[in-house]
C-alpha positions as CSV (number, residue, x, y, z in Angstrom):
1,M,-3.0,-9.1,10.0
2,K,-2.4,-11.5,13.6
3,K,-4.8,-13.4,15.0
4,I,-6.8,-11.4,18.1
5,I,-6.8,-13.1,21.3
6,S,-7.6,-12.6,24.8
7,L,-5.1,-13.7,27.9
8,E,-6.9,-14.8,31.2
9,K,-5.7,-13.1,34.3
10,P,-2.8,-14.9,36.1
11,E,-4.3,-16.6,38.7
12,K,-7.0,-18.4,36.1
13,L,-4.1,-19.5,33.8
14,V,-2.2,-21.5,36.7
15,E,-5.7,-22.6,37.7
16,T,-6.4,-23.8,34.3
17,A,-2.7,-25.9,33.9
18,L,-3.6,-27.2,37.6
19,D,-6.6,-29.0,35.7
20,R,-4.8,-29.8,32.6
21,A,-2.2,-31.5,34.6
22,A,-4.7,-33.3,37.5
23,G,-6.6,-34.7,34.5
24,R,-4.3,-35.8,32.0
25,T,-2.1,-37.6,34.3
26,S,-4.8,-39.5,36.6
27,G,-4.6,-43.4,36.2
28,L,-1.1,-43.6,35.2
29,G,0.8,-46.1,36.9
30,D,4.5,-45.5,36.9
31,R,5.1,-42.9,39.6
32,E,8.3,-41.3,38.4
33,F,6.9,-41.0,34.8
34,L,3.3,-39.7,36.6
35,A,5.6,-36.6,38.5
36,E,7.1,-35.7,35.3
37,K,4.0,-35.9,33.2
38,K,2.3,-33.4,35.8
39,I,5.4,-31.0,35.6
40,T,5.2,-30.9,31.3
41,T,1.5,-30.7,31.3
42,F,1.4,-28.2,34.4
43,S,4.3,-26.2,32.5
44,N,3.5,-26.1,28.8
45,Y,0.1,-25.0,29.1
46,L,1.4,-21.7,30.8
47,L,4.4,-21.5,27.9
48,E,1.4,-22.4,25.3
49,S,-0.4,-19.2,26.5
50,I,2.4,-17.0,26.6
51,D,3.5,-18.2,23.0
52,K,0.4,-17.3,22.1
53,A,0.6,-13.3,23.5
54,I,4.2,-13.3,22.1
55,R,2.6,-14.2,18.4
56,A,-0.1,-12.1,18.8
57,T,1.5,-8.8,20.0
58,P,2.7,-6.7,16.9
59,T,5.9,-6.1,15.3
60,R,7.6,-4.5,12.7
61,E,8.5,-7.7,11.2
62,S,5.4,-9.7,11.5
63,M,3.2,-7.4,9.7
64,S,3.1,-4.8,7.0
65,A,4.6,-0.9,7.2
66,F,0.9,0.2,6.6
67,H,-0.6,-2.0,9.0
68,F,2.2,-1.2,12.1
69,E,1.9,1.9,11.6
70,L,-1.9,2.0,12.6
71,V,-0.9,0.0,15.3
72,K,1.5,3.0,16.5
73,T,-1.7,5.1,16.6
74,L,-3.3,2.7,19.1
75,E,-0.2,2.5,21.6
76,S,3.2,3.8,21.0
77,E,5.9,1.4,19.9
78,E,7.9,1.5,23.0
79,K,5.2,0.4,25.4
80,I,4.6,-2.3,22.4
81,T,8.1,-3.6,22.8
82,T,8.0,-3.5,26.7
83,I,4.9,-5.8,26.8
84,R,6.5,-8.1,24.2
85,N,9.6,-8.2,26.1
86,H,7.7,-9.0,29.7
87,F,6.0,-12.0,27.8
88,L,9.8,-13.2,26.8
89,T,11.4,-13.0,30.0
90,V,8.2,-14.6,31.8
91,R,8.6,-17.5,29.0
92,R,12.3,-17.9,29.9
93,L,11.9,-17.7,33.4
94,L,9.0,-20.4,33.2
95,A,11.1,-22.9,30.8
96,Y,14.0,-22.6,33.4
97,R,11.3,-23.7,36.4
98,R,10.1,-26.4,34.1
99,R,13.7,-27.6,33.4
100,D,15.0,-27.6,36.7
101,A,11.5,-29.3,38.2
102,I,12.1,-32.1,35.6
103,K,16.1,-32.5,36.2
104,T,15.5,-32.6,40.5
105,T,12.5,-35.4,39.8
106,R,14.7,-37.6,38.0
107,A,17.4,-37.3,40.5
108,S,15.3,-37.6,43.4
109,K,14.2,-40.8,45.0
110,V,11.2,-39.2,47.0
111,G,9.6,-36.2,47.1
112,S,8.2,-35.4,44.0
113,A,4.8,-34.1,45.4
114,K,7.2,-31.5,47.5
115,I,9.0,-30.4,43.7
116,F,5.6,-30.2,42.1
117,R,4.3,-28.0,44.7
118,E,7.6,-25.5,44.7
119,L,6.9,-25.2,41.1
120,I,3.5,-24.3,41.3
121,G,4.5,-21.9,43.5
122,R,7.5,-20.3,41.5
123,S,5.4,-20.7,38.5
124,A,2.3,-18.8,39.9
125,S,4.8,-16.4,41.4
126,I,6.1,-15.4,38.0
127,M,3.0,-15.5,36.4
128,K,1.5,-12.8,39.4
129,S,4.1,-10.3,37.5
130,L,2.0,-10.4,34.6
131,G,-1.0,-8.5,35.9
132,T,-0.8,-5.3,34.5
133,T,1.0,-6.5,31.3
134,I,-1.9,-9.0,30.3
135,K,-4.7,-5.9,31.1
136,E,-2.7,-4.1,28.9
137,F,-2.0,-6.6,26.2
138,N,-5.8,-7.3,26.2
139,S,-6.6,-3.8,25.7
140,L,-4.4,-3.3,22.5
141,Q,-5.4,-6.6,21.2
142,K,-9.2,-5.1,21.4
143,N,-8.1,-2.0,19.6
144,L,-6.6,-3.9,16.7
145,K,-9.9,-5.2,16.1
146,E,-10.5,-1.3,14.9
147,L,-8.0,-1.7,12.0
148,P,-9.1,-1.8,8.7
149,S,-9.4,-4.7,6.7
150,I,-7.1,-3.9,4.0
151,D,-4.9,-5.4,1.6
152,A,-1.5,-3.9,2.1
153,K,0.1,-6.0,-0.8
154,L,-2.5,-5.1,-3.4
155,K,-2.1,-1.7,-5.5
156,T,-3.9,1.0,-4.3
157,L,-5.3,4.2,-5.6
158,V,-6.4,5.9,-2.7
159,L,-8.8,8.9,-3.5
160,A,-8.5,12.4,-1.8
161,G,-10.5,15.9,-2.1
162,Y,-12.7,17.7,-0.2
163,P,-15.7,16.2,0.8
164,N,-18.6,16.2,-1.5
165,V,-16.6,16.7,-4.6
166,G,-17.3,12.8,-5.8
167,K,-14.9,10.8,-4.4
168,T,-17.5,7.9,-3.8
169,T,-19.0,8.6,-7.2
170,I,-15.3,8.2,-8.6
171,L,-14.7,4.8,-6.6
172,K,-18.0,3.2,-7.7
173,R,-17.4,4.1,-11.7
174,L,-13.9,2.3,-11.3
175,T,-14.9,-0.5,-9.3
176,G,-18.6,-0.9,-10.7
177,S,-19.8,-2.0,-7.5
178,K,-21.1,-0.8,-4.0
179,P,-18.0,0.0,-1.5
180,E,-17.3,-1.8,1.5
181,I,-16.9,0.1,5.0
182,A,-13.9,-0.3,6.8
183,A,-13.3,0.8,10.8
184,Y,-10.2,3.1,10.7
185,P,-8.8,3.7,14.2
186,F,-9.4,7.4,16.2
187,T,-11.6,8.5,13.1
188,T,-15.3,9.8,13.2
189,K,-15.6,8.2,9.4
190,K,-15.2,4.9,7.9
191,L,-12.9,4.1,5.0
192,N,-14.8,3.3,1.8
193,V,-13.1,0.1,0.0
194,G,-13.8,-1.4,-3.6
195,Y,-11.8,-3.4,-6.2
196,F,-11.2,-4.0,-9.8
197,E,-9.3,-6.0,-11.9
198,Q,-7.4,-5.0,-15.2
199,K,-5.0,-7.6,-16.9
200,F,-5.0,-9.8,-14.2
201,M,-4.1,-6.8,-11.3
202,K,-6.2,-6.9,-8.6
203,I,-6.7,-2.7,-7.9
204,Q,-7.7,-1.9,-4.3
205,V,-9.4,2.1,-4.4
206,I,-9.8,3.5,-1.0
207,D,-11.8,6.8,-0.1
208,T,-10.7,8.5,2.9
209,P,-13.4,10.8,4.4
210,G,-12.2,12.2,7.4
211,L,-8.7,12.2,6.8
212,L,-7.3,13.1,3.2
213,D,-10.9,15.7,2.8
214,R,-9.2,18.7,4.8
215,P,-5.2,20.3,5.0
216,P,-2.9,18.4,7.4
217,R,-2.8,21.4,9.8
218,E,-6.5,20.7,10.6
219,R,-5.9,17.3,11.6
220,N,-5.2,16.2,15.2
221,S,-1.9,14.2,15.9
222,I,-3.7,10.7,15.5
223,E,-5.2,11.5,12.4
224,R,-1.9,12.6,10.9
225,K,-0.6,9.2,11.8
226,A,-3.1,7.5,10.0
227,A,-2.9,9.7,6.9
228,L,0.6,9.0,6.7
229,A,-0.2,5.3,7.2
230,L,-2.2,5.6,4.0
231,G,1.0,6.8,1.9
232,L,2.8,3.3,3.0
233,L,0.2,1.5,0.6
234,P,1.5,0.3,-2.6
235,G,0.3,2.7,-5.5
236,I,-0.8,6.2,-6.3
237,I,-3.1,8.9,-4.6
238,G,-6.0,10.1,-6.8
239,F,-7.3,13.9,-5.9
240,V,-10.9,14.6,-7.2
241,A,-11.5,18.1,-7.8
242,D,-15.1,19.5,-8.3
243,C,-14.8,21.3,-11.5
244,A,-18.2,22.5,-10.7
245,E,-17.5,24.2,-7.6
246,Q,-20.2,22.9,-5.4
247,A,-18.1,21.9,-2.6
248,C,-16.0,24.7,-2.7
249,G,-14.0,27.1,-5.0
250,L,-11.4,25.5,-7.2
251,E,-8.2,27.5,-5.7
252,Q,-9.1,26.1,-2.5
253,Q,-8.8,22.7,-4.0
254,K,-5.5,23.3,-5.8
255,G,-3.9,24.5,-1.7
256,L,-5.6,21.3,-0.5
257,F,-3.7,19.3,-3.8
258,A,-0.5,21.1,-3.1
259,A,-0.7,20.6,0.8
260,L,-0.8,16.8,0.1
261,E,1.7,16.7,-2.6
262,K,3.9,18.2,-0.1
263,E,2.7,15.4,2.7
264,F,3.1,12.6,0.3
265,A,6.1,13.8,-1.7
266,K,7.1,10.6,-2.6
267,K,4.0,9.4,-3.8
268,E,2.5,10.0,-7.5
269,F,-0.5,11.8,-8.0
270,L,-3.4,11.7,-10.5
271,V,-5.8,14.6,-10.8
272,F,-9.7,13.4,-11.6
273,L,-11.4,16.6,-13.2
274,N,-15.0,15.6,-11.9
275,K,-18.2,16.9,-12.3
276,L,-17.4,18.5,-15.9
277,D,-21.3,18.0,-17.3
278,I,-22.1,20.4,-14.7
279,S,-19.3,22.9,-14.9
280,S,-19.2,26.5,-17.1
281,E,-16.6,26.3,-19.8
282,E,-14.7,29.1,-17.9
283,Q,-14.5,26.8,-14.7
284,K,-13.8,23.7,-16.9
285,K,-10.5,26.3,-18.6
286,R,-9.8,27.2,-15.1
287,A,-9.6,23.8,-13.5
288,K,-7.4,23.0,-16.2
289,E,-5.2,25.5,-16.2
290,L,-4.8,25.0,-12.1
291,F,-3.8,21.3,-12.3
292,A,-1.8,22.1,-15.4
293,G,1.3,19.6,-15.5
294,K,-0.1,17.7,-12.6
295,N,-1.4,14.5,-14.2
296,A,-4.6,15.8,-14.4
297,V,-7.3,13.8,-16.8
298,E,-11.3,14.3,-17.2
299,F,-13.2,11.7,-15.8
300,P,-16.7,11.5,-17.4
301,E,-18.4,8.1,-16.4
302,E,-18.0,6.9,-20.1
303,K,-14.4,6.9,-19.5
304,A,-14.0,4.4,-16.4
305,Q,-12.7,1.9,-18.5
306,E,-10.3,4.1,-19.9
307,I,-9.1,5.3,-16.6
308,R,-8.7,1.6,-15.2
309,E,-6.2,1.0,-18.0
310,M,-4.5,3.9,-17.6
311,L,-4.3,3.2,-13.7
312,W,-2.8,-0.1,-14.5
313,T,0.0,1.2,-17.0
314,I,0.6,4.0,-14.0
315,L,0.6,0.9,-11.5
316,Y,2.4,-1.9,-13.4
317,R,4.8,0.7,-14.3
318,E,5.6,1.6,-10.4
319,E,5.8,-2.2,-9.8
320,K,8.6,-3.3,-12.7
321,R,10.7,-0.2,-11.5
322,K,10.7,-1.2,-8.4
323,A,11.2,-5.0,-9.1
324,L,14.5,-3.3,-11.1
325,E,15.7,-1.5,-7.9
326,E,15.7,-4.4,-5.9
327,K,17.6,-6.1,-8.2
328,G,19.9,-3.2,-8.6
329,W,19.2,-2.7,-12.2
330,E,18.2,0.8,-13.9
331,N,15.2,1.2,-15.9
């Protein structure tokens, strides 16, 4: 993720630039050198401030597809592009004014103070146009702090399923540790994130309360975007089924699975048959029938290592397939 910054108001930036110019040129002897140094110090501070804002503004090229999709839940791509383009335009204008002032100073025998005053006035006018843009930029930067600290490069198992089916339990079984809590924009819940290593591959496991725990039609537009972003993470989706039907009936759970399978048609799914120890034989039989042909696996606690090895096999196979595709080879 990009570094989060905040820009001061235009007039404050100009004031600081003037202070820098005065402080760093005091005591210098040569008159022409002094005039040019004041111009470059003043202008460079403004340019550096704008450059920081340009680098901090999100773009598709500067971050993962996952994180950029999340950014779009905070602000429209069109608005973000407008903010960045305004900074780029202001930067070009300031750079032009700096070059022009230096050129004029070198060609002039007198009046360097006047040239500097004109530069200040023109630069201040250019910066003033950024007033609204800086407010919008700072608001976006503040919201960016809410994005989850998720590694979009790691192979990931995203857990889905109705509330109380045991997703957090599955996460703990796989990772063997208490999950980290990650904020997720515009949701009332937090993501639970854990990790485990298998044969030198670090695998990320994410529980998604408030997103993939109900049918897509029940999510608002922001939640739908946030949910779809999860589908951009490299890896698979693990649907947790409560075979004991404590959360809800198996048919209802199969309905949610079918909806998610349609929503994430390009993702591979696994079904974890959970709570088998408290399920009746009839419930176990029905669960296996409902999820037949859907990569369903039983997941009692004692099978955690076996499941970790299976996940590694699936994720490694996926990684190898993509590598071959990128080279234009068939697997």
